[in-house]
C-alpha positions, 0 to 999 in steps of 0.5 A: 500500500505504501507504494501506491500513491492516492490521487485527489479524486481517489482520496475523496472517494475513500472519504465518502466510502464510510458515509455511503456504507453507513447511509445504506444501513440506517444512518438516515433513519437514526437521524430522523428518529432523534431529530424528527422534522428538524433533521434537515436543519440539524444536518445543515448545522452539523455539516457546518461544524464538520467543515470547520473541524476538517479545516482545523485538522488540515491546519494542524497537519501543516506543521508535519508535512508528509506524516500521518497521525502514527508518525506524529504520535511517535514524535509526540510520545515515542514508540510506546505512545505510537503503538498505543495510538496505532492499536486504538485505530486498528481496533476502531477500524476493525470493530466498526467495519465488522459490526457494520458488516454484521448489520448489512449481512443481517439485512440481506438475510432478512430480505433474501435469505431468511433460511441461510446461516449468517456466517455464509453471508459474512464469509462471502464478503470477507473472502471477496475482500481477502482476494481483493487485498492480494491485488495492488491497492490501486485496484481497490482504489480504481474499483472504489472510484467507479462504485462510489459515484454510482452509489451517489448517483443512485441516491440522487436517482432515488430522490427524484424518482420518488419526488412525486410521492413527497410531502414537504410539509413533513419538515415542519415544525422546523425545530422539531422537538426544540432548540436544545434537542436540535442543536445540543443533543443533535450535535452527536450527529457529527459522527455521520462524518466518520470518514474524517478518520481517513484524513489522519492517514492520507498525507504520506499516501497522496500523489499531490500532498498540497491538495489535502485542503481541497480533498478535505473540504470537498469530501466533507461538502459532498458528504453533507449534500449526500446526507441531506439528500438521503434524509430528505427522501425518507423524511418527505416519503414516510411519516412513520419512519420515526417509529418503524423498525424497517430494515435498510430504509433506503432499500424500502424507498427503492421499492416504490420506484416504478417505470411502467411494467418493465422497470419494476423491483429496482431495489434489487439493482440498488442492493447489488450496487450497495453490496459492491460498495460495502465490499470496497469499504471492507477492503479499504478499511482492512488495507488501512488497518494492515498498513498501520500494523505494518508500520508498528511492526516494521513488516516488509509486506501486508501479505501475511496479514490478509487472512488473519485480518479477514478472520478477525473481521468474521470473528468480531462480526459474529460477536453480537448474538443477534441482529438486535445487539448489532443494531444497538451497536450501530445506533448507540455505541458507534457514534460514541466511538467516532466522536471519542476516537476520530474527533476527540482523541485524533484531534487531541494528538494533533493539538498536543503535537503542534503545541510541542512543535511550537515550544521547540521552535521557541527554544531554538 
């Protein structure tokens, strides 16, 4: 992976991979459940904060050109601290991706394969990812460069194809359950921008490191628009979505699309596209995790790690005893992990490293 430099557009697609996968599952529904009619206002508010945070991260990296957060951690606290930070991020990537995989696989099982053991569906994804990871990372990047835009277009298509069924009045009252719920409790929706985690590892991998600012701001901006479009589709279509327990709400919205008698049941096409996106997401996350591990242990290649990390993903995805437990993780624990590790822990390291750098320059 270290030999495969990432282009500007490819880096943006990497960022968007996380939001695409999370939105395919139940992120829009979770936002609607907590924010109700204030969902769109809350997303605009949270998006502005996310753009500010992303810009701050970019500024904090400026004093450490060509370094990622693992390198900066070593400068800040030595090899022991570097190892701690690396293990935390590996655990974060593997745990979140594994349990999101479990949720997605459970959705597929409920819709299409109710009699199939969940381990076979999980193994289907993990085997595909292990095979992809044996190829050069550029292959995954190119696949992602094709698939993520298709997913983005599919959501735009979903919005306009269902427009005739919209009831825009559902966005009122615009403050939902009040100012406190929208702007204070709703701040937890900043976890929707979990793709920021990739920014911590991009600088040494970019073909054009000077474009990190452009990558950061465009990625967050597209994420915001994508979220607003997804939530708008559900908000305007389904008044019952704040209470229902439907599996994959965007999939449910796709079932309403019909173009004459020939183009019907398009949700199967959407599901196929989303499965490909999920496979790309797993491949990217495992690649980044292996790259961190290689940096911590000074391994020459990731190849011995591919099957080990694949087994770890399956093992962690089987940890929840049922779908309800994995759903609880996605709705309750996942946002806390993103806020705690990606925003508080990651930014904290960068701030401390910058303060130390400034102190050293003063002494000189």
